[in-house]
N, C-alpha and C positions, 0 to 999 in steps of 0.2 A: 690316626690310625685307619684301616679302614674296618665300615660297619661286618665286614664276614671276618676279620681276625678277631673283633670285638667280644661278637657271639661266639666264636671259639672258645674263646678264654673263658665266657661266664659259665660256659657248657662244663668246663672245667673246675670253676669254684664249684657250681654247687653238683657235681659227681652226676649232672642228669642230662638227656638228651632235651634239645630244645628244636622246635620247626619254626619257620618265619610265616607269621600269619599275616599276609599281604591282606589290609584291610581293601574293600570295594566300597561303594555306595551304595551297589544295587544288591549284587550277590547272585547267585542263582544260574539255571541254562539259559535265559533269556538274554543275558546281559552277552554272552558271546555272539549271539544274532543279532546284535545293534538292534535289541527290541528295550523300548523303556516300557516298565510299568509303575504303576501307582495303585497295586494291590498289593494290601498288608499281610500277609499272615504269622501269627503269632504262634507259637508251641510252648505247652509246658508236660513234664512228665517226670518222675524217679527213675534213676540207674542203680539198677538192684544185682548184685554177688551177695555179698556184703551190702549195704548203701554204698555207692561211691561216690565220696566227697572229690570235690575241683577235677573233676574228668572233663575232657574235651568232647561236647555233644556240635556235630555237625549235620547239616542236610546231604546226603550224598546222592546229586542229580542222577549221575553218572554212572552210580554203583560198582565204582571202580575200590571199593573198601580203603580209600583215602581221602582227606578233604585236600580237595584242589582249592588254587588260592582263590577264585572267584565263589566262593561254596560259603554259606552262611553260618556261624557255629558260637558256639555260647559257652560257657562251664555252669558245672553242676554247682551247688551249694554246699555248704559242711554236713547238710544233712540227705544227698544225692537228688534234689532236686533241681529243675532247670524251670523257666517261665515264669512259673507260682508254685507255691511252698504252701501248701493247705494248713501245715501244721500251724505257720505264724501269722498266715493269711496275707503275705507276701507277694505282690504282683510285682515280678521284676522287670516288664516290661509296660509301668504305668507311665504317664507323662512326667509324672515329679519322683521316680526311683530317683536315688543316689547315684553317683557313679561307682561306687563299691557295689550295688543292688545290679545296676544294669550290665555287669559281667555276666550275671545268669540268664541275662535275656534272650531268648533265642527266634529271632525273627527274620522275615523275606521279604522284600519287594515285589519279587518274582511268583507268578502264578504257578505253582506247584501240583503235580499232579501225584501219577506212582512215583513215590521216592522211599528211601533209606534213611533213618534216621541211625546214626551210630554213636556209638560211647568208647573213648580209649583215655589211656591215660588215668590222673588223678588216685587217692587213695582209700583202698575198704575200710571202714570205719569199725567194722567188727575187730580187723586184726589190727589195723594203723599202719599195716604195709602197702606198698603200692600195690595197684591196681595192673597185672599184668593182660593184655589181652585186648580184644574189643567185643563188645557187643551191639546188638545192630536188632532193627527191628521196621519190617516193611509197611508203609501205611499210604492210605489215599487221600494225599494235604488238602483235597475239593473238599472232604469231609471235616466239618468243624470237630465230631468226636472225635477223630483221630488224630486231629492235635491238642487235645487237651486231655491233662492228667494220664499221658501214653507211661504205659510199665515196659522196661526195658531188662530184660534178665535174658539169664543164656538160653533159655525153652526158646525163646522168643528169637533171637539169634540162629537156632538149629533151624527153623522156620523160614529165616529171611528168603532163601535162595528159592523154594517150594512155591513156584506160580498153578502148577497143575491141582487144580481143585480136589482129585482124586487121591494124588501124593499127598498134599497137605492133611487129608482126613486120614489117610493111614497112619500117618506120623503122630498125630494126634491120638489115634486109636493103640498104637504100639505104648507112647507113653503113658496111658491111660489115664487121660485128661480130656474135657472137651473145650471149645474156644472160649468161654467164657472166664476157663483160670489163667488164660494168657492176661488178664486182665488184673489179676490179682498179685499185691506186692504182698509176697511170703512170709517177711519178715516183721510185718504189720497189719495181718489178713484182715481183720474187722475194724481197723483203727485204733486200737489197746496196745501195740505190740505182741499179740499174740501170734504165734509162729503156726504157718503151715506146714507140717514136719514133712510132708507128702512132694510138695513142690521145692521145699528148700532140699532135701535129697536129691532131688532129681536136677536141679540145676548146678548144684555144687558136682553130681558124678560128670557131668556134660562139659564143667567150662574145666574142674581141675585135670582133667584127662587131656582134652584139649592142651589146656597150658603146657603139661610136661611133653608134649609132643610135637605143639609147635616150637617148643625153643630148641629142642635138636635140629628143628630144619632151619631156623632163623640164624642157631650159628654158623651154616653152610653158605647160605644166602643171604648175604649180609646187603647186596646190593638194593634191596627189596625198600629198607627204609631210607637210603640215601639218594633213591631215584626220584624225582617228581612223577605221578601219576602212578607207580606202583604201589600195591597195597605195604600197609606199615610193617606187617608178618605173615605169619603163615595163618593165624588162626580162623582168618572165613573161609579159606579153602579146604581146611581141615572140617568145621562146621557144615559146610556143602557136602563135601565128601560122605560125612557121617550120616548125614541125614538122606543121602543117595542111598546108602545101605539100608536103610530103614523104609525105603517107599517100596518094597517087596516088588521090582519089576516083573520077575519072573511067578509072582503068588500072588492070589490073593488071600491068602489065609494067614490073617492075623496073628493067628496064635504060631505060627510058625517061627516068629522072631520076636528080641525081647533087646532094649533098652542093655539091660544088664548083662544078656549072654555077647552080645557086642563089645562093650566095655571090659570086660573080662577075661575077653579070647584074643591073648597075645595075635594071633595069627590074623582075627580079623581086623586088627589094629596094626599090623602091617600092611594090609592091603589099603585101608585107608591112607597112611603113609605114603606110600608108594604112589596113590594117586592123586595125591595133594603135589609130591615133587613132580611129578607129571603137570599139574596145571601152572607150578611157579615155573618150569622151565620152559615151557611154551610161553610166560608173561617174558619172562630173560630175550629168550628170540625175539618178541615181539617187539623188545627195544635194543637190539641189538647189543646184548651184555655177553659178555663171556661167561661159560656157564664152568662150573665149578664139577668135578666127578660127581657122576647118580651115585645118591648114597647107598642105593642097590645095587649095585654096578659090580663086576668081578674084577675093577680096579680099586675099588673101597667097598670091602663086604661086610655087610651084617651090621654097618651101622645105625640101624632103625632095629636091630632085634633088645638092646637092650632099653631103651626108651619105651618099646613094645610094652615089656616085662615087668618095668617098674609101674607103667599106668594101669596096668592089669590089673593092678593090687590097689587101686586107687576107689574103684567103686566099694568093695567087700570094707574098706578102712571106713567109708561114711557110713554104712550099716551099722559099723560097731560102734562108732561112734555115736552117731546121729538119729537113730531109728526111730528113738522114744522121747526124744527134744522137743517140748511144748512151748518152754516160755524163754525170756530172754537171759533171765537169770543161770540158765544149765547151757545154755547155747554158747558163750562166749568161749570158753576154756577150752572147747572140744574142737570148735572153729579154728582158736587158733591154734590148736596141737596139730591137727589136718595141714593148716598152714605152714607150719614148721617142716613137714614132711614134704609137702611140694615144693618146698624155695628149696631143701637140701634137693631133692629131685634133679632142679632146674640147675642149680649151680654145680650139678657134677660134672667135673673137666674131664676125668680120664673113665678107661671104658668099663671099669664095675668097682665104684666105690662101696667098702663096704659097710660106711657107716649108715647107708640108707639101707641096706639089707638090714642094720642093727635096728636101727627105728621099727621097719613092720615087724622083725620079729617081736621086738617089744610091746608094741601095741596087741598082736596076735597071741599073746604068749595068756594061756588063761589064768596062768597062775600071779599076774600083773594087775589085779582088779585093783587093788589098793594101793599100787603104786601108780596108776592111771588116775584113778578119784584124786591123788595126791599133784598130779601135772594138772589137771583142769582146773581143780582150786586154784594153784599158783599162777594158772594162766588167767586164769578169771579177774587177776589185780588190777587194779591202773598203775602198778610199776612189772608188769609183766614185760619180759623182755625176749620176742622172739628171735631175735636175731644173736643172742646170745646162745640161745638153745640150738640154733641150727648149725652153729659150730662144737656141740657136742657131738660126740659118738656114740652116743646113748649105751658105754657101757663102762666096766669099772667102778671104781670106789665112789666116783663123783656125780654116778646114776644109779645106785642100787638098794638107794634107801628113799624115805619120806624126805626126810631133812634135806638131802644131795639133793634130790628132784625138786623139792621146793628152791634152794638155794641158786640153781644151772636154770630156773624159769624164770629169773625178776632180776631187775636194775638194781645197780648196787644202791645201797639204804640211804648215801647219803647224796644219791641225786635230789636235786630239788623241781617240781612241777612247776610250770609256767603259769605264772595267775600276776593281776596286777600290773598289765605293761603298759597301759596309759603314763606316758612323760618318761618311760624310761630307754635305755641305750644298752646298746650291748656287743663288744668290740671281741671277736673271735677271729682268731690265729692258727695259721699251720705254722707249728715248731722247727721245721725242717726248711734251714735257709739254704742248702746246696752247697755247692763248694767251689772254691778256686778253680781253674781260672775262669772256666768258660759255663756256669754250671749253677749260677748265683739262682735263689727264689725267695720270692717275699710275695705272701700270698696272705690278706687280711679282708676281714669284711666287717663294717659298724651300723648296725641297725638302730634305727631310729620309731618309737612305737607312738602311736596316735589311735587311741579309744575311740569308738561309735557309740553310741548311745547305750549298747547293752554290757558295755565293755568287756564283752569276750570278741569284740572283732576289732578291727580298723581299717586305718590306713598307715603305709610304712614308707619311708625314707631310707635309703642305703647308700654307705658308700663302700666301693671294691675297688682293693688293688690288686693286681695281676703282675707279678714279675717271675718268669720259668724263664730255666736255661739261657741267664743273663750275665755278663763279664762287668767285670769294675768299669770298662771302658766306655760299652755301649749295652743299653737299655734290653738292646733284641727286637725283633719284628714281631707286632703283634701286641704285646706290652704295656702294659700302662700304670700308674701311680696314684690315679684316681679319679672314678670317673662315677656318677652319682644315679641312681634308680631311683623310682615310684613301685609302689605297689598297693598291696593289701596283706592284711595275717587274719588270722584267726586260731582258738584253743580250740582242735579237736574233741567233741564230746562234750564241752565246757558247759553246763547250765549255770542258772543264777541261784540256784540252791547249792550245784558244785561249782564254785567258777575257777576252774583250775584244772592242766592235762600235761600230759606228759608229753604231746605231741603237737607243736607248734606249726600251721601250714603256712608256708609263705607265696606271694605269687608277684612276681617282677615283672613289669611291660619295659621294653626300652628297643624302639626303633622300628615298629612293628614285631617284634620277637616278645614272646612270653615264656618264661619259665617258673616252673614250679620244684619248690621243693619240700620236706616235712623233715624238722629239727625236734632232737630228743637231749633232755638230760642223760648224761650217763655217769654223773659220778665225778668223785674228782681222782689227781693223782698229783705226787711231786716228780718234778722232772727238774736236776739240777739245783736244788734245792728250792726250788719256789713251788707252790701249791696252786694247782690250777681246777678249774672247771671242766669237764669234759664235754662236748656238744658233739652229738653225732648227727651226721646228714644221711636220709636213706632214699636210695632211690633203686628198685628192684634187687638185684644182685651185688650192688654196687654200693661200698658205705665208707665215708667219708667223716673222721673222726678232729673237731679242730680242737682249741682249749681257750681258754678264758681266763684272766688272771682275777678281775674282778667279777663276775658275772654284771647280770641288771644292774644299772646304778642309773641316780637321776640325771635326765637331759641334761646335757650344755647345750649351747648354740646349735641349732640345726643348722647345718650346711645349706646354701640354694644352690651348687654349682657345681661341677668337676674341680676346678681352681681349689674352692673350699673343702673339696672332700681329700685332697693330695695333700694339703696342708693336715688334716684330721687325722691322715694314716702316714707319719715321715717313714722315710726307708729306714729298714733296720740290718742294711747290706752295704750303704754307703754312695747309692747310687740314686 
């Protein structure tokens, strides 16, 4: 079986995209020019929308908004840090760092100067949901201060494309901030988890609006993520065009423009969308890729009208929910409520989804104060269920009183949190076995956990079986009966005082490819008289629910190769 087919099958197993991470000894721009450098630069910082766990951090030396094979990268840890975690004092680039710690070390052996550090993927610690889009910050890597404890947020992302000093200062003035504010982690502004509500609100308004606008373009210009060298999505082009709108090219009167005026004006957002599409179409032409219909053309009219109208309501919603929020206890439920609306907006597949309108009407209705507070409380709980709420239409008997709203926002009461994983194993299966003659399926994954010193994270071995579209006479191209994988796991948000979590982060590596997933317990169900535990895999707007008969159990003999994995996962369809 080819590596390509194996990787394609693993993508389907986890329901997530995976990029080939072609490892190199040096990395950076000097490698392409044949230069050898023994100068090493280490980088450290934190990624904040909420804090973003397990995101990819890379040095974009050629500023094309995607990681090229020669560009150095690492991941953020479970608190959103890379390189160094000041909360634990852990230096991930230290000579004695463990393999688990080394995955968070961003280091380059090339001499880098003016470069962009970019962050994409991973999971938002506040919401427990996948982070959508990309964050960035431009630095001078020759300056040690720029390489250490760098804060990367939507606000720094907005400024990444602006190199003219006057325009840069204009944007700071329009945002009502100073240069030093860019170095504030607004979720931990004084090192004690205190919220800087102004910076938080500003960052959320920018990124959540960009997320909704970007999704509509990404759905049409699908070759971006699939083509090497092209941006992963439209988010960075949207950030750039929003920044250009804020630079006041024809006026020096700062009071003539404001961020809120732009983000709440559908016509201004339409112009930003149109300019962004032009940027992307130019990139398509550069790569000689066939262009789809222009989303604003007479042949494909008004494709931008709906997302602009939806996105224009995000800033007022943030003002409604978060203006007076000052501590972590208040923020959680409101941030998750906002995320529900954003995900519903991103998932919209028809021209006018009334359930999104219902959601906005629910929050903006001044008579719903008690219901909104009930929703905040329910979503602040560690059993909050954002995805179930996304599927709710925000109307009817299941959403018109406190009890109904509380039920709609929580996972099933019989869902068990993950804890004490050391020495445990978990077999999960897709119960759909397909049908004869040529569409048999058999998909299973067995995980074997080993904890590190903290008991809250550790290493993992996994056996994977993927058979789809097979017949009784043929396994089918690209299918496999057993492959062994290695990686790491961690309990998102767990602490020594509270050593359990309803979100289990998984990272696997195989043949230079990296796969990440988040598992969540979803309660129990009975199928054909057999009771199962439901395990949900979340990635962006795709959810896969698998089932386990016994859940976590004591480990048996751990497999050491793919042949043993095939024995551990015998065929359920007779092939």
